[in-house]
Every structure is written in C-alpha cells, then in structure tokens.
ROLOZA-423241 format. One record per residue (C-alpha): x, y, z. Coordinates in Angstrom, 3 decimals. Example, Ala and Ser with C-alpha at 12.3 -4.5 7.8 and 13.67 -1.06 7.14 Angstrom:
% residues 2
REC         xx         yy         zz
REC     12.300     -4.500      7.800
REC     13.670     -1.060      7.140
//
This chain:
% residues 394
REC         xx         yy         zz
REC      0.000      0.000      0.000
REC      1.027      3.608     -0.495
REC      0.314      6.680      1.573
REC     -1.290      9.921      0.466
REC      2.076     11.575      1.091
REC      3.781      9.235     -1.388
REC      1.000      9.713     -3.910
REC      1.264     13.501     -3.625
REC      5.050     13.390     -4.097
REC      4.710     11.312     -7.260
REC      1.862     13.488     -8.525
REC      4.033     16.571     -8.006
REC      6.823     14.839     -9.920
REC      4.449     14.254    -12.838
REC      3.501     17.948    -12.764
REC      7.170     18.965    -12.638
REC      8.025     16.802    -15.650
REC      5.192     17.803    -17.933
REC      5.231     21.511    -17.106
REC      8.933     21.335    -18.001
REC      8.261     19.595    -21.338
REC      5.698     22.307    -21.997
REC      8.533     24.840    -22.056
REC     10.129     23.218    -25.106
REC      9.740     24.919    -28.439
REC      6.940     23.483    -30.595
REC      5.050     22.474    -27.443
REC      2.034     24.035    -25.752
REC      1.171     23.648    -22.062
REC     -2.523     23.844    -21.151
REC     -3.636     24.017    -17.509
REC     -7.160     23.572    -16.141
REC     -9.419     20.708    -15.168
REC     -7.569     18.810    -17.887
REC     -3.832     19.583    -17.908
REC     -1.842     18.529    -20.947
REC      1.124     19.202    -23.176
REC      0.400     19.192    -26.919
REC      3.058     18.995    -29.593
REC      2.485     21.791    -32.101
REC      3.788     19.641    -34.977
REC      2.496     16.293    -33.637
REC      6.060     14.972    -33.488
REC      7.183     15.684    -29.918
REC      6.147     14.430    -26.476
REC      2.523     15.051    -25.566
REC      0.128     13.718    -22.970
REC     -2.781     14.583    -20.714
REC     -1.067     14.405    -17.326
REC     -3.712     15.553    -14.841
REC     -7.516     15.337    -14.750
REC     -9.638     16.864    -11.990
REC    -13.298     16.723    -12.958
REC    -15.822     17.640    -10.283
REC    -19.442     18.765    -10.078
REC    -22.660     17.263    -11.391
REC    -21.713     17.370    -15.092
REC    -18.738     14.988    -14.946
REC    -20.126     12.699    -17.677
REC    -20.479     15.679    -20.006
REC    -16.919     16.823    -19.225
REC    -15.554     13.361    -19.999
REC    -17.409     13.286    -23.321
REC    -16.099     16.741    -24.195
REC    -12.549     15.633    -23.372
REC    -12.918     12.579    -25.620
REC    -14.327     14.780    -28.379
REC    -11.362     17.137    -28.118
REC     -9.028     14.141    -28.304
REC    -10.778     12.963    -31.480
REC    -10.518     16.489    -32.859
REC     -6.741     16.541    -32.317
REC     -6.960     19.364    -29.794
REC     -5.852     17.204    -26.860
REC     -3.307     14.343    -26.860
REC     -4.685     10.839    -27.368
REC     -3.220      9.359    -24.169
REC     -3.460     10.298    -20.516
REC     -1.957      9.473    -17.135
REC     -4.358      8.331    -14.439
REC     -3.231      8.333    -10.796
REC     -4.971      7.740     -7.448
REC     -5.555     11.519     -7.297
REC     -7.398     11.589    -10.639
REC    -11.081     12.437    -10.420
REC    -13.403     10.793    -10.996
REC    -11.640      7.867     -9.334
REC    -13.211      5.394    -11.763
REC    -12.070      7.292    -14.873
REC    -10.055      4.326    -16.206
REC    -13.135      2.105    -16.018
REC    -15.264      4.734    -17.769
REC    -12.719      5.212    -20.552
REC    -12.326      1.459    -21.077
REC    -16.052      1.279    -21.840
REC    -15.661      4.105    -24.360
REC    -12.941      2.420    -26.404
REC     -9.699      3.324    -24.622
REC     -7.000      0.745    -23.968
REC     -5.732      0.705    -20.383
REC     -2.110     -0.103    -19.516
REC     -1.272     -0.470    -15.821
REC      1.872     -2.572    -16.171
REC      4.471     -0.034    -15.015
REC      4.968      1.415    -11.511
REC      5.388      4.889    -10.105
REC      8.230      4.944     -7.578
REC      9.783      7.315     -5.050
REC     12.804      7.593     -2.784
REC     13.499      9.519      0.421
REC     16.973     10.854     -0.273
REC     17.885     10.698      3.412
REC     17.741      6.928      2.943
REC     19.968      7.006     -0.141
REC     23.591      5.897      0.195
REC     25.726      6.653     -2.820
REC     27.418      3.554     -4.210
REC     31.017      4.068     -5.188
REC     31.792      3.445     -8.830
REC     34.548      0.812     -8.817
REC     34.691      0.380    -12.582
REC     37.561      2.496    -13.867
REC     36.200      2.213    -17.408
REC     33.071      4.167    -16.446
REC     33.006      7.939    -16.034
REC     29.980     10.104    -15.233
REC     29.805     13.754    -16.196
REC     27.313     16.410    -15.191
REC     26.801     18.608    -18.234
REC     27.808     22.148    -17.328
REC     27.886     23.331    -20.934
REC     25.959     22.093    -23.933
REC     28.867     20.660    -25.972
REC     27.870     17.097    -25.096
REC     24.134     17.760    -25.359
REC     23.824     16.328    -28.917
REC     25.414     13.076    -27.683
REC     23.085     13.069    -24.664
REC     20.031     13.580    -26.898
REC     21.179     10.807    -29.237
REC     21.395      8.367    -26.313
REC     17.917      9.282    -25.071
REC     16.270      9.109    -28.490
REC     17.932      5.825    -29.454
REC     18.046      4.141    -26.059
REC     14.660      5.205    -24.666
REC     12.352      6.118    -27.551
REC     13.831      4.221    -30.486
REC     13.328      7.296    -32.688
REC     14.014     11.031    -32.735
REC     11.119     12.061    -30.518
REC     12.780     15.187    -29.099
REC     15.276     17.383    -30.920
REC     18.519     18.911    -29.685
REC     16.925     22.351    -29.992
REC     14.065     21.305    -27.730
REC     16.403     19.882    -25.103
REC     18.495     23.059    -25.374
REC     15.413     24.966    -24.210
REC     15.268     22.662    -21.169
REC     19.030     22.702    -20.593
REC     18.921     26.442    -20.088
REC     16.441     26.178    -17.199
REC     17.973     26.625    -13.756
REC     16.329     23.615    -12.091
REC     17.311     20.935    -14.614
REC     20.530     18.882    -14.609
REC     21.812     16.518    -17.291
REC     24.167     13.563    -16.722
REC     26.016     11.395    -19.209
REC     27.824      8.117    -18.657
REC     30.890      7.140    -20.670
REC     32.330      3.657    -21.088
REC     35.947      3.846    -22.217
REC     35.241      7.468    -23.161
REC     32.246      6.501    -25.357
REC     28.991      8.311    -24.442
REC     26.528      5.504    -23.752
REC     24.132      6.335    -20.889
REC     22.101      9.352    -19.791
REC     19.613     10.745    -17.315
REC     18.342     14.075    -16.064
REC     16.782     15.478    -12.895
REC     14.310     18.317    -12.455
REC     14.020     20.084     -9.078
REC     11.173     22.035     -7.529
REC     11.453     23.205     -3.929
REC     12.607     20.185     -1.881
REC     11.454     17.477     -4.287
REC     12.616     16.292     -7.693
REC     11.934     13.861    -10.513
REC     14.248     11.502    -12.403
REC     13.725     11.527    -16.159
REC     15.138     10.281    -19.472
REC     17.079      7.331    -18.081
REC     18.551      5.612    -21.132
REC     21.462      3.400    -22.142
REC     22.372      2.446    -25.688
REC     21.464     -1.194    -26.236
REC     24.995     -2.458    -26.899
REC     26.251     -0.977    -23.597
REC     23.558     -2.266    -21.249
REC     24.166     -4.478    -18.189
REC     27.611     -2.985    -17.610
REC     26.765     -0.743    -14.635
REC     26.433      2.476    -16.624
REC     22.857      3.340    -15.634
REC     23.604      2.624    -11.971
REC     26.629      4.902    -12.044
REC     24.817      7.741    -13.823
REC     21.777      7.656    -11.528
REC     24.013      7.388     -8.448
REC     25.768     10.595     -9.397
REC     22.460     12.390    -10.052
REC     20.933     11.265     -6.732
REC     24.057     12.126     -4.780
REC     24.073     15.663     -6.209
REC     20.400     16.086     -5.289
REC     20.966     14.901     -1.735
REC     23.941     17.232     -1.275
REC     21.840     20.158     -2.540
REC     19.187     19.566      0.133
REC     16.521     17.851     -1.964
REC     14.442     15.510      0.210
REC     12.537     13.286     -2.237
REC     12.678     12.076     -5.812
REC     10.090     10.226     -7.893
REC      9.935      8.525    -11.264
REC      7.685      6.573    -13.620
REC      9.450      3.319    -14.366
REC      9.493      1.061    -17.383
REC      9.410     -2.678    -16.694
REC     13.060     -3.289    -17.536
REC     14.241     -0.602    -15.095
REC     12.274     -1.578    -11.975
REC     14.947     -3.854    -10.473
REC     17.609     -1.188    -10.962
REC     15.523      1.431     -9.177
REC     14.700     -0.927     -6.327
REC     18.415     -1.683     -5.976
REC     19.020      2.053     -5.567
REC     16.352      2.270     -2.838
REC     13.247      3.397     -4.742
REC      9.891      2.165     -3.436
REC      7.209      0.843     -5.759
REC      4.163      2.916     -4.727
REC      1.370      2.373     -7.243
REC      0.801      1.406    -10.852
REC      0.963      4.096    -13.467
REC     -2.192      3.870    -15.555
REC     -2.013      5.086    -19.139
REC     -5.272      5.300    -21.081
REC     -4.792      5.510    -24.847
REC     -7.214      5.835    -27.736
REC     -7.989      2.626    -29.551
REC     -9.304      4.646    -32.458
REC    -11.628      2.050    -34.005
REC    -13.231      1.360    -30.638
REC    -13.395      5.034    -29.633
REC    -15.263      5.967    -32.814
REC    -17.615      3.054    -32.193
REC    -18.123      3.239    -28.422
REC    -17.803      6.883    -27.413
REC    -20.443      8.581    -29.575
REC    -23.819      8.872    -27.794
REC    -25.807      9.586    -30.985
REC    -28.116      6.780    -32.124
REC    -30.808      6.363    -34.796
REC    -34.173      5.809    -33.150
REC    -35.881      2.422    -33.463
REC    -38.837      3.890    -35.352
REC    -36.602      5.142    -38.177
REC    -34.869      1.768    -38.424
REC    -38.232     -0.013    -38.553
REC    -39.487      2.329    -41.327
REC    -36.345      1.696    -43.382
REC    -36.669     -2.069    -42.993
REC    -40.314     -1.957    -44.087
REC    -39.448      0.097    -47.180
REC    -36.552     -2.256    -47.976
REC    -38.850     -5.308    -47.834
REC    -41.218     -3.655    -50.296
REC    -38.561     -2.472    -52.778
REC    -37.462     -4.384    -55.885
REC    -33.797     -3.295    -55.687
REC    -31.361     -0.971    -53.920
REC    -32.043      1.976    -56.226
REC    -35.803      1.883    -55.666
REC    -35.270      1.440    -51.926
REC    -33.067      4.522    -51.691
REC    -35.417      6.558    -53.903
REC    -38.330      5.729    -51.573
REC    -36.211      6.599    -48.538
REC    -35.474      9.978    -50.083
REC    -39.084     10.644    -51.138
REC    -40.375      9.818    -47.661
REC    -37.603     11.765    -45.897
REC    -36.818      8.805    -43.651
REC    -33.297      9.945    -42.858
REC    -31.140     12.919    -43.726
REC    -31.780     15.915    -45.958
REC    -31.025     13.965    -49.134
REC    -30.198     10.339    -49.794
REC    -29.200      8.876    -53.178
REC    -27.685      5.776    -54.730
REC    -24.595      5.722    -56.966
REC    -24.892      2.567    -59.099
REC    -21.353      2.747    -60.479
REC    -19.858      2.842    -56.983
REC    -22.576      0.655    -55.445
REC    -22.728      3.196    -52.654
REC    -25.370      5.201    -50.824
REC    -24.777      8.885    -50.078
REC    -26.542     10.804    -47.317
REC    -26.483     14.552    -46.715
REC    -27.464     15.129    -43.109
REC    -29.858     17.712    -41.780
REC    -28.447     20.523    -39.674
REC    -29.145     20.129    -35.979
REC    -31.594     23.052    -36.111
REC    -33.486     21.252    -38.892
REC    -33.995     18.349    -36.488
REC    -35.570     20.454    -33.769
REC    -32.465     21.708    -31.995
REC    -32.103     25.422    -31.367
REC    -29.203     26.756    -33.393
REC    -30.904     29.799    -34.888
REC    -28.422     32.060    -33.101
REC    -25.478     30.133    -34.494
REC    -25.923     30.886    -38.170
REC    -22.771     33.019    -38.134
REC    -20.772     29.818    -37.649
REC    -21.647     26.917    -39.944
REC    -19.814     24.496    -37.636
REC    -22.341     25.241    -34.914
REC    -24.988     23.523    -37.030
REC    -23.312     20.205    -36.228
REC    -25.222     17.726    -34.088
REC    -22.183     17.186    -31.860
REC    -22.647     19.495    -28.902
REC    -19.149     18.815    -27.584
REC    -17.268     20.726    -30.300
REC    -19.777     23.023    -31.980
REC    -18.479     25.981    -29.973
REC    -15.030     25.730    -31.559
REC    -14.008     28.331    -34.115
REC    -11.551     26.153    -36.009
REC    -11.808     23.474    -38.674
REC    -11.496     19.920    -37.389
REC    -10.064     16.923    -39.250
REC    -12.751     15.090    -41.214
REC    -11.785     11.917    -39.333
REC    -13.528     13.399    -36.282
REC    -16.841     12.425    -37.877
REC    -15.984      8.758    -38.380
REC    -18.260      8.140    -35.418
REC    -21.100      8.502    -37.950
REC    -20.397      4.879    -38.839
REC    -21.797      3.959    -35.438
REC    -24.784      6.213    -36.091
REC    -25.731      4.806    -39.521
REC    -24.654      1.186    -39.013
REC    -27.786     -0.020    -37.120
REC    -29.921      1.035    -40.065
REC    -27.831     -0.190    -43.001
REC    -25.922     -3.220    -41.645
REC    -29.054     -5.402    -41.166
REC    -30.047     -4.617    -44.769
REC    -26.712     -4.873    -46.598
REC    -24.495     -6.891    -44.244
REC    -21.841     -6.159    -41.637
REC    -19.113     -5.531    -44.231
REC    -20.476     -2.152    -45.276
REC    -18.044      0.760    -45.057
REC    -19.231      4.151    -43.792
REC    -17.000      7.219    -44.178
REC    -17.483     11.023    -44.061
REC    -17.099     12.733    -47.436
REC    -17.533     16.326    -46.276
REC    -18.520     17.853    -42.939
REC    -19.356     21.261    -41.562
REC    -16.767     20.708    -38.824
REC    -14.041     20.408    -41.457
REC    -15.184     23.574    -43.222
REC    -17.788     22.395    -45.748
REC    -21.301     23.747    -46.117
REC    -22.912     20.413    -45.358
REC    -22.288     16.906    -43.978
REC    -22.261     14.062    -46.510
REC    -21.511     10.418    -45.759
REC    -20.832      7.474    -48.039
REC    -22.089      3.969    -47.279
REC    -20.267      1.523    -49.555
REC    -22.338     -1.636    -49.843
//
C-alpha cells in the first residue's frame, strides 16, 4: 500500500516533468481541469497528465474531453493516478474504447535513505553537463536508447538545458557516451527523467553509475525526495538504488476504431430503423429502396444511390433542422453540427472526427446490406464544408 504523502510526491513529480516539457519549443502547455502538453507539430512528447473533474456534469466533461481528443486538440493518451477524479475514470474510458495499460509502476525515494554507491569500474566515467557541448550526444542516447526514434530534438532539449532547475548527466564507457539521465528540481522534491542506455552498452553498470551521481548531487543540494515513472526493464535497478514501488501508473490511450464506435452517444431511433426495414422489404432493388427513402424523408436531408460505386450517399440535416435550437449560431456553420461537444469551436477539425457517424448509420444499413459495409465522411461542416455528406459503400 502507499500513503497519500507518497501519492502527492509522485503526482508533483508528474507535474514537474510535464510543465517542463511544456517549455520546449513546438510544445504548448494547457492548464485547467484537464492539464496537458500538446506537440504543435504532432512529433514531440505530448500527454494529458492531470484530470480533476468535479461537479454534477462529470459525464459531459468526460465526453467533451474525448471529443477534443478525437478532434486533435488534446493528446490521445493520458496518465491516471490515485488523485485523478473521478476515481473510476479508467473504467469509464475502457467502456468508451480506450486501452488501459497499468503494467508499469510509479516509484519514489526519500533521499535521506539514499547511500551513494562508489563506482569501482575504472572504465566508467559520469559527467554532469555544465555546458551544452555534449548535449547532442546526450540527446542521441535518449532518443535511441529510450524512444527508439528522434522524438525530441537537440533544440528542444536546449530549451530545457537552459532552465535553472534541470541537470543533465552522461555516462561514458571507455570514453564513449553511452548512458544518460536528467533530474528536475522544484522546492525540496525532484523527478528523475530520461534514463537511457544504448542497447549495446547495457548491463555494464552504466545506468547505476549515472543515476548514483544524479541522486548524490540532489541529496547534497538539500533535496528531500525524488520520484519517477518506471518502465518494466528498469524496476529492479531502481529498487536496488532504494526506490519504493508505490502504485501502478495507468495510461489510457485511444484505440481509435473502438473510440469511434463506443464513445459517440448519438443513435438512430428504433422507429426510423423499422421504417427503413419496411421500405426495404417492399422495394425491388437498392435503387428503388433509396429513392423511396429519399421521397419519404426517412433519414437525412437527401439520400441517393450511386450505381457505379454501389454506394449510398446521405447529406445530413443541420441540428436546427432536427428540432435543436441553433438559430443564433448561423454566423458559424460548424455550430450547425449535431455534436454538442465541439460546436463551440471556431476552427476546422479533421474530417476523421466524424468517423463516429459509422456507429450512427450502421444499425440502419448493416441489417439490410451486411456487416461488411463501409461508412465514411465525405464532407462535414466541422471540417469547413457547407454540409455533412456520408458514403455507405455496400
């Protein structure tokens, strides 16, 4: 079990890390009920790192968050801790199509309990970077050894290097840069980040030596606690250094196919489905069926059949044409969308946002034409068009 004190220390470490990443160029830090860092070019680190929903409209707030994730406004993964509210957020998100990973621990160490282990390997040297000459080598180790790609650039880490509360360490084996880590301080606590060793130099004591030096410097500077989020292959190393496994780090990530299917609350009513099935049973072919559907205004503003493509096209009604009140929103075509979670945004959204329409139309068309139908948006008001048109390939 873990204490509230330990949870708060780790939570503060998460805040320290992500507010620091938010200071990199090409990154934007957003603070509020949902705190997150978003990469401006979709190539750098990004994540929702804190969620504090409260009040009677929590369900609505969760749906709006999911909608903003689908729209590309928020990152598509989030950290969930014991301090996250609502406390059952992971369970809620799992039902809405998110994958939940709770395999890795969050850990902390009281630095008063840390005893620096002397490096007895003369082939290993650890340097604290005082100038940025070795920063490109440090970044190369982190990108290759931790991420397996160039996730963060030298320029971005230069922005971090210049902060007064961040310290970089590099480990050399026979003068070859091979291991790295960094620490970030805030008041009397800190966080250990970017622990990485190039694959060909692992299991030689480099990571232990580098982290030892970083922890020893923190202790000597008066820092009391340090926390980290561990990967599976580093847990034993951290425990050897004295870190305590406090609780599992939960990461909820979009499983896009499931999110589009499970998260949208819009559904065709049973009466409309029954009318369509009755018309289908009394039609000689697909073309006559669709013509009758259009003549009787069963669904959408217009519906037609393209014989060459063997596909049905539907242009949807605006929300105000379905009884909703959007008469005051005519200045913004996007506000005619049925989705209440994003119709207040004054920016074009990717057309993929409206893939959830497959879930909307599927109960009507799948029983008639089979489960292998494909439903895709062709144009949408959210992406800047005058109307919403969807294609059902049968």
